[in-house]
N, C-alpha and C positions, 0 to 999 in steps of 0.2 A: 447387460452391465458389463464390464470390462473385469476382463481375470485381474487378480490383485498383482501377477508378475506378467504385463502384455509381451507378446513374443516378438524377438528383436525385429529389426528393420534389418534384415539380412546382408542386403545389397553395400548398406552404410553403415555398420554395425559400430564402429568408432567415434563417438562424439563424445564431444563437452559441452557442459554449462555453465555459463560466467555471471554471477553477480558481482554488484560492487564490495558489499561489506556486511556479515550476518553479525549484528549490533543490539539488535534487541527484536522484543516480540511483534513485529511490525507484518502487515500484509503482505507485502514484497517478499520477507525473509521467508514468509511462509508458502509462500506460491513457488519460489527457489527450491524448497523441498519437494512441494507435490509435484514439479517438474520432474525430479528425481526415479519419484516414484513413477512415472508415465513413460519414463526412459530409465529403465532400471543397471542399463549398460555403458550410460553416460560417464563420466567423469565430472566432478568439479570443482571450479575453480572460483577464490576468494581472495578480495584484497587482503580484510584479514577477518578474526571471527572472536566475538567475546567468548570466551569461554563458560562464562557461570550459564548464558543463554542455551550456547552451542555446544556443550560436551564433544568430549569423544563417545561416550555412550549414548547419546543423542543421535550422534551420527555415525554412528556403528554400521559398518557396511559400506559406507560411501570413501569412493576412492575421491580422498580430498588432495587438492593441492592450493594448501593456504600462504600467498604473497606475503605475509605476518608484516604487512603494513602498518606504519607510529600510526594510531588513532585519536589522538588526545584533542586535537583541535578540527572543527568542522571544516575549516578552510583549508587549513593542512593537510587535512585528511583527502579531500577535492583533488588537491595537485599533486599530492605522492599516491594517489589512488592511480591519476592519468599518467604520471609514470610509470608506475610499478607494470601496470598492465601494456602501456607502449613497450618498456624493454626488458622485463622479467617474463614474457610467455612465450618464448620461441619453439617451446614445446610442442605450441596447437599447431605447427605445421603438420603434425603427425595426423592429427584427426582430420575423419572425413566430414565432419562437419559441426559445428557449432552454433549454440544458441546462447544470445547473449540478453541481460536486461542490466536496470541502472542504467546510469547515466556515463560511469567512467569506465567500466569492462569494456566498454566498447572499444576502447582504444586499442585492445587487444585485435581486434580485425587486422590491423598492419603488419601483425605478424602470420597471415594467413596467405599466400600465395597461391595455395589451391584449396579446394574442398567447398562445400555450401554454408553458408552464412547466413543463419536467422537473426533478427531481432524482436524480441516483446518488449515493449514499451510501455512502462505504467505511468511515466511522466516526462514530457520534456525536463533539461535542468532548470526550474522554475527563477533561479536568481538572477537565469542570462535572458529568461524571455518573457514571461508575463507577468511574473510578479519583481523583476528588476526595479522598479521603483520603490516597492515597497521594502524590500530589503536596504537600499538607499536612505528612504528617508528615517531609519532608526540607527544609522551610521553616524559619527562625527563627522562633521563636514571633511576636517584633514582627512580620513579614510574614503570619502565619497570616489577619488578617481582612483584608488584601488580596485576597487570593485566592478567598477567601471571598465577597466582593462581587463581584469579577471573573467569578467561576463562575455565581454569580446572575446576575449581567448575561448572559451568554454563552445560559444558559440561557430567557433571557425573550427576548433578540433571536431565537435560532434557532428554538424554537417558532415565531413570530411569521413569520417567514419560513416556513418547512416548512408552515405551512397556507394560505399561498398555490400552493402547488404542483398542477399538474392530475395529476401523476402521481409518486410517489416509487420510484424503485428501487432495493433494496439490494444490496451485492457477495454478500452470503451468507445464509444462513437466521441464522447467529449474530448478524449485524446487523439483520436484519427482526425478531428477537424484540427486541432493546435500544431498536429504533424505537417498537416496541408497548409495552414495560414504562416506560419512559422519557417518553415523547411522547403514545402511545395511539395512534397514527400505522401505517397500515397499508400495505406497501410490496410489491412485487413484486423476485421474487430472479432476477436476472442474473448470474452469475458473472463478474469479469474473464475477460481473455484471454491467453492467453500466445502468443509469438511461438515457433511452433516450431521454425523455418527458423534458428532463430538462436541455439538450445540443444540442444547436439547428446552423444553420446557420443565423447571424444576418448582413452580410455585409461583406464588406471588409477593413478595415482602415490601414493605411500605419506603421504598426509596425508587428514584429516576438514576439513569447513569450514563456518564459520559466517558467513552475508551478512547478519546482522540488523542495523538499524541500531544503535549503542549507547546507546540510552537507557534508563533503569532498566528499564522495563517489559518490555524485549526479554529480560532478565536473561542477559546474554551474562555476566558474573560468574560465575555458577553454571557454565557451560561451560571459565572460564576455572580455576578452583577443582577442577572434576574434571579436567583435564589435567594442573593442576601434580601432581595423583595417579597421573596416568599418562605419567610421563617416557618409555616406551617408544614411545608414541603422539606424530603429530604435528598441531597444530591451526592452521590458518591462519584468521585473523577478517579478511576484506576486507569493511569497511564504517568509516564515520565516524559520529560524535554528539557530546554534550554529555559521554557518560561516557568517552571516549577513552583520556584521559588517567591516570582512576582507574585504569582498565582496565590499562594500561600497565606502572603501576604495580605493581601486583596480580601482572603477572606476569615482573617483573624478572628472577627468579631460577628462570624456567621455560623454557630456551633450546629447549625442543619447541613452544611457542607464539610464533606470528610475527603481526606486525598489518601490514595494507599499507595501510590507508585506504581512502577510495575510489577506485575503479578506474574506465577508461573501460569501456564496455561490453562490446569485444572482450576484452580480457586479463579482467574478470569471469567472461564466457561460457567461457574457456578454463579459469580454475581452478574450474567448477562443471565441466566436460566430464573434468576429468583427475582429480577427487578420489576418495577411498574412496566417501563418502557425505557429506552434510549434518546439520546439526543447528538446529534452530529450535524455540524454547521461550518464545517470546512470552507473556507472561500474556493468556490470554482472548484472544488473537491474532483481529481481525476477519475477517480472510480468511485471507489469507498468500500472497503472489504466491511468492516464492524458494521452497517447497517444491513449486509447481507447476512450475517451471523446472526444479530440479533433477531430478524425475522427467523432463521431458522429455528430462536428458541421460542417462536412463538410469541417476541415480543417487536412491539409498534415501535416506529421511529419517528421523532420530528429532527426535519434536516430543513433544508431549505431549496427553493425551487433552481436550481443551477447546477451546473456539474454533469457528474455521471449518478448523481441521484435520482436525477431525471429518468435515467436508466431500469432504476433497479427498485424504487419506490411507488407505490399508487396511493396518491393523496385521497386520502378519506378513508383506506382500506387497508392500508397495510400501515398506517401513521400520517402523520400532519407534513407537507410541504410548506414553507412560510415563504410568500412572493418576496423578493428582493426590493428595496432595500433590507438589508436586515437590522432590527433593533431590538432592545431589552424588553418595550411594550410588546413586540409583535411574539418575544418569545414567553414571556411571560401568560399571554394568551392562549397560547398555543398549549403549556404544562396545561395551564388550567382546564382547559381540552381534554385533553387525555386523561382522564380520569381514569382508577383502578377498574370502573366498572367497564368505562369504556376501551379500556387496554384489551381486558378480556375479550371484550366482544370479538377486537379484532385477530385475535391467535392463530385461529383456524387458516385466514387468509393469507396473514405472516408465512405458515408453515409452508403451505403451496406455493408462494410467490418463491420462497425458497430453493424449491427444488430445481427452478431453472439456471440455477447457477450450481449443478453438482459436481463434483469431482470427475466421474465417469465420462459427462459429458465433454468436462474441458478437457481432459486425456485424450480424447478421440478426437477431437478438433485438431489440436496439437499434433499427433501423430500424422493425421492425414495433410493438415501444412508442409509438414516437412517431404512427406512421401511425394507431395506436387512439384516441391521446387527440384527434389531428385530426379522426377520423372521428366519436365518439362523440356 
């Protein structure tokens, strides 16, 4: 096991970790904090942070550089993020190394005429690549040309920034393939970590759980529709997002479906630890930390046989993978199959599988990757 405070990389001790925005309790946000544990001498640069979720107390001891960019609207947030990281990060030239993640923080690589640059890729910007058509179809016709221009501009900036990286690391084989397909770039795969000490079995109550962000590509609307047809079973939706109001309206006549909104980490861990099982059916999910956290708590997962879930779940052992195309009927059948008794039988396999994604393993591999770049 690694020590709590890993020894410094002596020859390159001044480093920076950059991430787009700390704005919710997401997997990428948590990974940013995990990276800081693995590289305790590094500074953190972000476009902005939500003070509720990332208070001074939570970030105590971290040398934080907050660009304090406006964060009201997602589209404007991306544009201002690109500009902010491009033109307000000149101090990054003083660092020996920089580790970037997110889609807009990579713009800051242009402020680094020297030093080592690594990129940890959670996903390519999906509105500009594989999901561009999905995003376009939800817009009024008059707004679609603007999205097309924004996507083209994003692709240009993103490719230019990634071409300056000394090493690109993908969070999954799924993302490694996307980088190769859309940008022609090779990447090393290092799966993100799960805090095994925070997620544990806490019994079994009578509900199923969804923790996916409430965005269209997460397909939580299909879960709502399935449980509308399963009135004898309980669904708890523990997250927030742009789709929350629409989904609540969809479930207004279904007393077996409950929305909690975003929760503090402890409350969310308790919900995971006490559910029957979790449901995670995002479209071609990049990696999917929520299923790993579910397994760490001994809870099996119903997912889709595509994307990152193919790398984490074992069908029939740690949950069920629905073969695409996904539909409500298949969801209902899978939920019926994952009875409370069947979920209990999968507990041990889930806990053992989650061990493959420990923080210690992740930290060791990331530090090795940086050392290899420096020694090359």
